C-alpha positions as CSV (number, residue, x, y, z in Angstrom):
1,M,-72.1,-32.2,-2.6
2,L,-68.7,-30.6,-2.5
3,V,-67.4,-29.6,-5.9
4,T,-63.7,-28.8,-6.0
5,S,-62.7,-25.9,-8.1
6,P,-59.9,-26.7,-10.6
7,F,-56.6,-24.8,-10.7
8,L,-56.8,-21.8,-12.9
9,F,-53.1,-20.7,-12.8
10,P,-50.1,-22.8,-13.7
11,V,-49.3,-24.7,-10.5
12,P,-46.3,-26.9,-9.4
13,S,-46.7,-30.6,-10.1
14,L,-46.8,-33.2,-7.4
15,G,-44.6,-36.2,-8.2
16,Q,-42.4,-39.0,-6.9
17,I,-44.9,-40.2,-4.3
18,R,-43.3,-42.7,-1.9
19,H,-45.4,-44.7,0.5
20,S,-44.4,-45.6,4.0
21,R,-46.8,-47.7,6.1
22,T,-49.9,-45.4,6.5
23,S,-48.1,-42.3,5.4
24,T,-46.9,-40.9,2.1
25,V,-43.9,-38.8,1.3
26,I,-44.3,-36.4,-1.5
27,S,-41.5,-34.6,-3.4
28,I,-42.8,-31.5,-5.1
29,R,-40.9,-30.1,-8.1
30,L,-41.0,-26.5,-9.2
31,S,-39.7,-25.3,-12.5
32,S,-37.4,-22.4,-11.6
33,S,-34.3,-20.8,-12.8
34,S,-33.1,-20.2,-9.3
35,S,-30.6,-22.6,-7.7
36,P,-31.2,-24.3,-4.3
37,V,-29.6,-22.5,-1.4
38,S,-26.4,-24.1,-0.1
39,Y,-26.8,-25.4,3.5
40,M,-24.6,-26.9,6.1
41,E,-24.3,-30.7,6.5
42,D,-27.6,-32.4,7.5
43,D,-26.2,-33.5,10.9
44,Q,-25.6,-29.8,11.8
45,R,-29.0,-28.5,10.7
46,K,-31.8,-28.2,13.2
47,R,-34.5,-30.8,12.5
48,V,-37.9,-29.3,12.6
49,V,-41.3,-31.1,12.1
50,V,-44.1,-28.7,11.1
51,C,-47.5,-30.3,11.6
52,G,-50.2,-28.9,9.3
53,G,-50.2,-28.2,5.6
54,G,-52.3,-25.1,5.6
55,V,-51.1,-21.6,5.0
56,I,-49.6,-21.2,8.5
57,G,-47.7,-24.4,8.4
58,V,-46.5,-23.9,4.9
59,C,-45.3,-20.3,5.6
60,T,-43.5,-21.6,8.7
61,A,-41.8,-24.4,6.7
62,Y,-40.8,-22.0,4.0
63,F,-39.1,-19.5,6.3
64,L,-37.5,-22.3,8.4
65,A,-36.0,-23.8,5.3
66,K,-34.8,-20.4,4.1
67,K,-33.0,-20.0,7.4
68,G,-31.3,-23.4,7.0
69,A,-33.4,-25.8,9.0
70,A,-34.0,-29.4,7.9
71,V,-37.8,-29.4,7.7
72,T,-40.4,-32.1,7.4
73,L,-44.0,-30.9,6.8
74,L,-46.6,-33.4,8.1
75,E,-50.2,-33.0,6.7
76,Q,-53.1,-35.4,7.2
77,S,-54.9,-35.0,3.9
78,S,-53.5,-32.7,1.2
79,V,-51.8,-29.3,1.2
80,A,-54.2,-26.4,1.5
81,C,-57.2,-28.8,1.6
82,A,-59.2,-26.9,4.2
83,A,-59.6,-23.2,4.9
84,S,-56.3,-22.4,3.2
85,G,-57.8,-23.7,0.0
86,K,-61.3,-22.5,0.4
87,A,-60.9,-19.0,1.8
88,G,-61.3,-15.8,0.0
89,G,-57.6,-14.7,0.0
90,F,-58.3,-11.1,0.9
91,L,-55.4,-9.0,2.2
92,A,-55.6,-5.7,4.1
93,L,-52.8,-3.5,5.4
94,D,-54.6,-1.6,8.2
95,W,-57.9,-3.3,8.9
96,C,-56.5,-4.8,12.1
97,D,-55.1,-1.4,13.4
98,G,-56.0,-0.6,17.0
99,G,-55.8,-4.2,18.2
100,P,-53.2,-6.9,19.0
101,L,-53.1,-8.0,15.3
102,S,-52.0,-4.6,14.0
103,A,-48.2,-5.1,13.7
104,L,-48.6,-8.7,12.6
105,A,-51.0,-7.7,9.8
106,R,-48.9,-4.8,8.5
107,A,-45.8,-6.9,8.5
108,S,-47.6,-9.7,6.7
109,F,-49.2,-7.5,4.1
110,N,-45.8,-6.2,3.2
111,L,-44.4,-9.8,3.1
112,H,-47.1,-10.8,0.7
113,R,-46.0,-8.0,-1.6
114,S,-42.3,-9.1,-1.5
115,L,-43.3,-12.8,-2.0
116,A,-45.4,-11.9,-5.0
117,Q,-42.3,-10.2,-6.5
118,D,-40.1,-13.2,-5.8
119,L,-42.6,-15.9,-6.9
120,D,-44.3,-14.1,-9.8
121,G,-47.4,-13.9,-7.7
122,P,-49.7,-12.3,-10.3
123,Q,-49.2,-15.3,-12.6
124,S,-48.5,-18.0,-10.1
125,Y,-51.3,-17.4,-7.6
126,G,-53.4,-14.4,-8.6
127,Y,-51.8,-11.8,-6.4
128,R,-53.2,-8.3,-7.3
129,L,-54.2,-5.0,-5.7
130,L,-57.9,-4.2,-5.6
131,T,-60.5,-1.8,-4.2
132,A,-62.8,-2.7,-1.4
133,V,-66.4,-1.3,-1.2
134,S,-69.0,-1.6,1.5
135,L,-72.7,-1.4,0.6
136,S,-76.1,-2.4,1.8
137,I,-78.5,-4.6,-0.1
138,T,-82.1,-5.6,0.7
139,E,-83.8,-8.2,-1.5
140,S,-87.0,-7.3,-3.2
141,Q,-89.8,-9.8,-3.7
142,T,-89.4,-9.4,-7.4
143,P,-85.7,-9.4,-8.4
144,H,-84.7,-6.5,-10.6
145,H,-81.6,-4.8,-11.6
146,R,-81.0,-1.1,-11.8
147,Q,-80.2,0.6,-15.1
148,N,-78.7,3.9,-13.7
149,H,-75.2,3.8,-12.3
150,I,-74.4,4.9,-8.8
151,P,-71.0,6.6,-8.2
152,T,-68.5,4.6,-6.2
153,L,-70.1,1.2,-7.3
154,P,-68.4,-0.8,-10.0
155,N,-70.6,-1.1,-13.1
156,W,-71.2,-4.8,-12.7
157,V,-72.9,-4.3,-9.3
158,D,-76.4,-3.5,-10.6
159,G,-78.6,-4.9,-7.8
160,P,-80.6,-2.8,-5.3
161,A,-77.5,-1.4,-3.5
162,R,-77.4,1.5,-1.1
163,N,-74.8,3.5,0.8
164,P,-71.7,2.4,-1.1
165,R,-68.4,3.5,0.5
166,I,-64.8,2.8,-0.4
167,I,-63.1,1.1,2.5
168,G,-59.9,-0.1,0.9
169,T,-57.8,1.1,-2.0
170,T,-55.0,-0.4,-4.1
171,E,-52.6,1.0,-1.5
172,T,-54.1,-0.9,1.3
173,T,-56.0,-4.0,0.0
174,A,-55.0,-6.9,-2.2
175,Q,-55.8,-10.6,-2.8
176,V,-54.4,-14.0,-3.6
177,H,-55.8,-17.3,-4.6
178,P,-55.2,-19.0,-1.3
179,Q,-54.7,-22.6,-2.4
180,L,-52.4,-21.6,-5.2
181,F,-50.4,-19.3,-2.9
182,T,-50.0,-22.0,-0.3
183,R,-48.9,-24.7,-2.8
184,T,-46.6,-22.3,-4.8
185,L,-44.8,-21.4,-1.6
186,L,-44.4,-25.0,-0.5
187,S,-43.1,-25.9,-3.9
188,K,-40.5,-23.2,-3.6
189,A,-39.5,-24.5,-0.1
190,V,-39.2,-28.0,-1.4
191,A,-37.2,-27.0,-4.5
192,D,-34.8,-24.6,-2.9
193,G,-34.9,-25.6,0.8
194,G,-35.3,-29.4,0.7
195,V,-38.5,-29.5,2.7
196,E,-39.9,-33.0,2.8
197,V,-43.7,-33.4,2.7
198,L,-45.2,-36.3,4.6
199,I,-48.9,-37.2,4.2
200,G,-50.1,-38.8,7.5
201,K,-52.1,-38.1,10.6
202,L,-50.3,-36.7,13.7
203,E,-50.9,-39.1,16.6
204,S,-48.9,-37.5,19.3
205,V,-45.9,-35.4,20.3
206,E,-43.2,-37.3,22.2
207,V,-42.0,-35.4,25.3
208,E,-39.0,-36.5,27.4
209,G,-37.7,-34.5,30.3
210,G,-40.0,-31.6,29.4
211,E,-38.7,-31.4,25.8
212,A,-40.3,-32.4,22.6
213,T,-38.2,-35.0,20.9
214,A,-40.4,-36.5,18.1
215,V,-43.8,-36.8,16.6
216,V,-45.6,-40.1,16.1
217,V,-47.7,-40.6,12.9
218,E,-50.8,-42.8,12.9
219,G,-49.5,-46.3,12.2
220,G,-46.6,-45.9,14.6
221,R,-43.9,-44.1,12.5
222,R,-41.7,-41.9,14.7
223,I,-40.0,-38.8,13.3
224,G,-37.3,-37.4,15.5
225,A,-37.1,-33.6,15.9
226,D,-35.2,-30.9,17.6
227,A,-38.4,-28.8,17.4
228,V,-42.0,-29.5,16.7
229,I,-44.5,-26.8,15.4
230,L,-48.2,-27.4,15.7
231,A,-50.1,-25.5,13.0
232,L,-53.2,-27.6,12.6
233,G,-55.8,-24.8,12.4
234,P,-59.1,-25.9,14.1
235,W,-57.7,-29.4,14.4
236,S,-55.2,-28.1,17.0
237,G,-58.0,-28.3,19.5
238,K,-58.0,-32.1,19.2
239,L,-54.5,-32.4,20.7
240,S,-54.4,-32.8,24.5
241,I,-51.0,-31.1,24.6
242,L,-52.9,-27.9,23.6
243,S,-56.5,-28.4,24.6
244,S,-55.4,-28.6,28.3
245,I,-54.1,-25.0,28.0
246,F,-56.5,-23.2,25.7
247,R,-59.5,-23.8,23.5
248,V,-59.4,-23.7,19.7
249,Y,-62.8,-24.1,18.0
250,G,-64.0,-24.2,14.4
251,L,-66.3,-21.6,12.8
252,K,-67.8,-23.3,9.7
253,A,-68.0,-20.8,6.8
254,H,-69.6,-21.5,3.4
255,S,-68.6,-20.2,0.0
256,I,-69.3,-20.6,-3.7
257,V,-67.2,-19.9,-6.7
258,L,-68.9,-18.7,-9.9
259,E,-67.6,-18.2,-13.4
260,P,-69.7,-15.5,-15.2
261,K,-70.1,-15.6,-19.0
262,E,-69.0,-12.0,-19.2
263,A,-65.9,-12.4,-17.0
264,G,-64.3,-9.3,-18.5
265,A,-67.0,-7.1,-17.1
266,I,-66.1,-7.9,-13.5
267,S,-63.6,-5.3,-12.2
268,P,-61.3,-5.9,-9.2
269,H,-63.6,-4.6,-6.5
270,A,-64.1,-6.7,-3.3
271,L,-67.6,-6.2,-1.8
272,F,-68.5,-6.2,1.9
273,L,-72.2,-6.4,2.2
274,S,-74.9,-5.7,4.8
275,Y,-77.5,-7.9,3.3
276,R,-81.2,-8.4,4.2
277,M,-83.4,-11.2,2.9
278,A,-86.8,-10.3,1.4
279,Q,-88.6,-11.9,4.2
280,G,-86.8,-9.8,6.8
281,G,-84.6,-10.9,9.7
282,E,-81.2,-9.7,10.8
283,A,-78.7,-8.5,8.3
284,M,-76.0,-10.9,7.1
285,D,-72.4,-10.0,6.1
286,P,-71.5,-11.9,2.9
287,E,-68.4,-11.0,1.0
288,V,-67.8,-11.0,-2.8
289,Y,-64.3,-11.3,-4.3
290,P,-63.7,-11.3,-8.0
291,R,-60.5,-13.1,-9.0
292,P,-58.2,-12.2,-12.0
293,T,-59.1,-15.6,-13.5
294,G,-62.6,-14.3,-14.1
295,E,-64.1,-16.3,-11.2
296,V,-66.1,-14.7,-8.5
297,Y,-65.8,-16.0,-4.9
298,I,-68.7,-15.4,-2.5
299,C,-68.6,-16.4,1.2
300,G,-70.7,-16.1,4.4
301,M,-73.2,-18.1,6.4
302,S,-71.0,-19.2,9.3
303,A,-71.8,-21.1,12.5
304,Q,-69.8,-22.8,15.3
305,V,-70.1,-26.6,14.9
306,E,-68.0,-29.6,15.8
307,V,-64.9,-30.0,13.6
308,P,-64.8,-33.5,12.0
309,D,-61.7,-35.6,12.4
310,D,-61.0,-35.7,8.6
311,P,-60.7,-32.5,6.6
312,E,-62.2,-34.4,3.6
313,Q,-65.4,-34.8,5.6
314,V,-66.2,-31.1,5.5
315,V,-69.1,-30.3,3.2
316,G,-71.4,-27.4,2.8
317,N,-75.0,-27.2,4.0
318,P,-77.4,-27.0,1.0
319,E,-79.4,-24.2,2.7
320,S,-76.4,-22.0,3.2
321,I,-75.2,-22.6,-0.3
322,A,-78.6,-21.6,-1.6
323,V,-78.5,-18.3,0.3
324,L,-75.2,-17.4,-1.2
325,K,-76.5,-18.1,-4.7
326,R,-79.4,-15.7,-3.9
327,V,-76.9,-13.1,-2.7
328,A,-74.9,-13.5,-6.0
329,E,-78.0,-13.0,-8.2
330,T,-79.2,-10.0,-6.2
331,V,-75.8,-8.3,-6.3
332,S,-75.3,-8.6,-10.0
333,S,-77.1,-9.8,-13.1
334,H,-73.8,-11.2,-14.2
335,L,-73.8,-13.7,-11.3
336,G,-77.4,-15.1,-11.6
337,E,-78.5,-18.5,-12.8
338,G,-77.9,-18.8,-16.5
339,E,-75.3,-16.0,-16.5
340,A,-72.7,-17.8,-14.4
341,V,-71.5,-21.3,-14.0
342,V,-71.2,-22.7,-10.4
343,K,-67.6,-24.0,-10.1
344,A,-67.6,-24.8,-6.4
345,E,-70.0,-25.2,-3.5
346,Q,-67.9,-25.7,-0.3
347,A,-67.3,-25.1,3.4
348,C,-64.3,-24.8,5.6
349,F,-63.6,-24.3,9.3
350,L,-61.9,-21.1,10.6
351,P,-59.8,-21.7,13.7
352,C,-60.9,-19.4,16.5
353,T,-59.9,-18.8,20.1
354,D,-61.9,-17.6,23.1
355,D,-60.2,-14.1,23.1
356,S,-60.2,-13.8,19.3
357,V,-56.4,-13.6,19.2
358,P,-54.1,-16.1,17.5
359,V,-51.9,-18.4,19.7
360,I,-48.3,-18.2,18.5
361,G,-45.4,-19.3,20.7
362,E,-43.7,-22.1,22.6
363,V,-46.1,-24.4,24.4
364,P,-45.8,-23.9,28.2
365,G,-43.9,-26.7,29.9
366,V,-42.8,-28.3,26.7
367,K,-39.5,-26.9,25.5
368,G,-39.0,-27.1,21.7
369,C,-42.8,-27.5,21.0
370,Y,-44.4,-24.5,19.4
371,V,-48.0,-23.6,18.3
372,A,-49.4,-21.3,15.7
373,T,-53.2,-21.4,15.3
374,G,-56.4,-19.4,15.9
375,H,-56.0,-16.9,13.1
376,S,-59.8,-16.9,12.3
377,C,-60.6,-15.1,9.0
378,W,-57.1,-13.5,8.8
379,G,-55.1,-16.6,8.3
380,I,-54.2,-16.0,4.7
381,L,-53.2,-12.4,5.4
382,N,-51.2,-13.2,8.5
383,G,-49.6,-16.5,7.3
384,P,-46.3,-15.0,6.0
385,A,-45.5,-12.9,9.1
386,T,-46.5,-15.7,11.4
387,G,-44.3,-18.2,9.6
388,A,-41.4,-15.8,9.5
389,A,-41.8,-15.0,13.2
390,V,-42.0,-18.6,14.3
391,A,-39.0,-19.5,12.2
392,E,-37.0,-16.8,14.0
393,L,-38.4,-18.0,17.4
394,V,-37.3,-21.6,16.8
395,L,-33.9,-20.9,15.2
396,D,-32.8,-17.6,16.8
397,G,-34.6,-17.8,20.2
398,R,-36.8,-14.7,19.5
399,A,-38.8,-13.1,16.8
400,S,-37.6,-9.8,15.4
401,I,-40.1,-9.3,12.5
402,V,-43.0,-8.8,15.0
403,D,-43.5,-9.0,18.8
404,L,-45.1,-12.3,19.6
405,S,-45.8,-11.6,23.2
406,P,-49.5,-10.7,22.7
407,F,-50.0,-14.2,21.1
408,S,-48.2,-16.3,23.7
409,P,-50.1,-19.4,24.9
410,T,-48.9,-18.5,28.4
411,R,-51.8,-16.0,28.6
412,F,-54.1,-18.9,29.2
413,I,-52.2,-20.3,32.1
414,G,-53.9,-19.8,35.5
415,G,-57.4,-21.2,35.2
416,R,-56.6,-24.4,33.3
417,K,-54.6,-27.5,34.1
418,R,-51.1,-27.5,32.7
419,W,-50.2,-30.4,30.3
420,M,-47.7,-32.9,31.7
């Protein structure tokens, strides 16, 4: 059974819900001393519909509104209801160096820092710097916890750990609470940029003369647009306008959230494990993220499975959840049964592509229709730079914050039929 973790930071309130056929328009208020930005008249603003209320869609809506666009955000279920609400929220400056994500990740890590300053990130959504440690753990048949301390390991890690190594410092690694980050950013976009949030399922993108002109919401409502952005995570693969060009699939990842009795004993150290079960088998790679709320988030146990139509249908597998609880108890006596309360047992789908590179850019053959998906486990990290780059691409004709050419969907053209 899926248990939803409650908010642990002050969060913007949702109010003034207005229903329209099968969709719902939500106005989000944010208490803020800042004044809304003055924009040109509505009929002179570019109308942009962003489809997807996860971190990529919300970051895109935020930066579009900041640049003066009239933005409607369309989300099927609720904002940050899927991976953007159930991810770990780990940020790394240089872990993507040497590959196509390097510039995007570095730009986004720095944007996270500046957004945290603008939005009071430490209080609003748990932004903080932290240290990352890799280590190996093999379960013993009889669980025990070490009394002697090993240098490099935080004191609360008292399980049978070996080979600890620092792989990230407060200069290069940080974290956010992903759901609170996404919702805080959207609230700011609504309050200062006039973004309209519409709850409803995208049915199709209208294309006339090779140009996107509107989106149609389930139930028949049509929303006219000068530009449409598809940021639907793993659900992007269910749209024929995209699936005829490239494949997006979902990697189902599990996680639990614990609240230890001695929360003050848990220092800001993210753990990246090579973990072996007592009965043998291949090593697993679970990850452990303490949060400044006193919670501890643990994730792992992933597999490629079919993505359901409704994000609310995503639930964790009991066997995978049980393994994560064993990992927690083995890593630290503070995280075992009786010492920590289980706040959430959950699963989410990470959007992946066949070449492990995100797809960001204009959809081939459909002017004014853009896609941003396939960020896999780095969606929270790369959300801000992706959103800023897509906003520039839509409104200015090119992205300056980062070169988007490595992510263009045109790289898939050749072996697959082009959408018409």
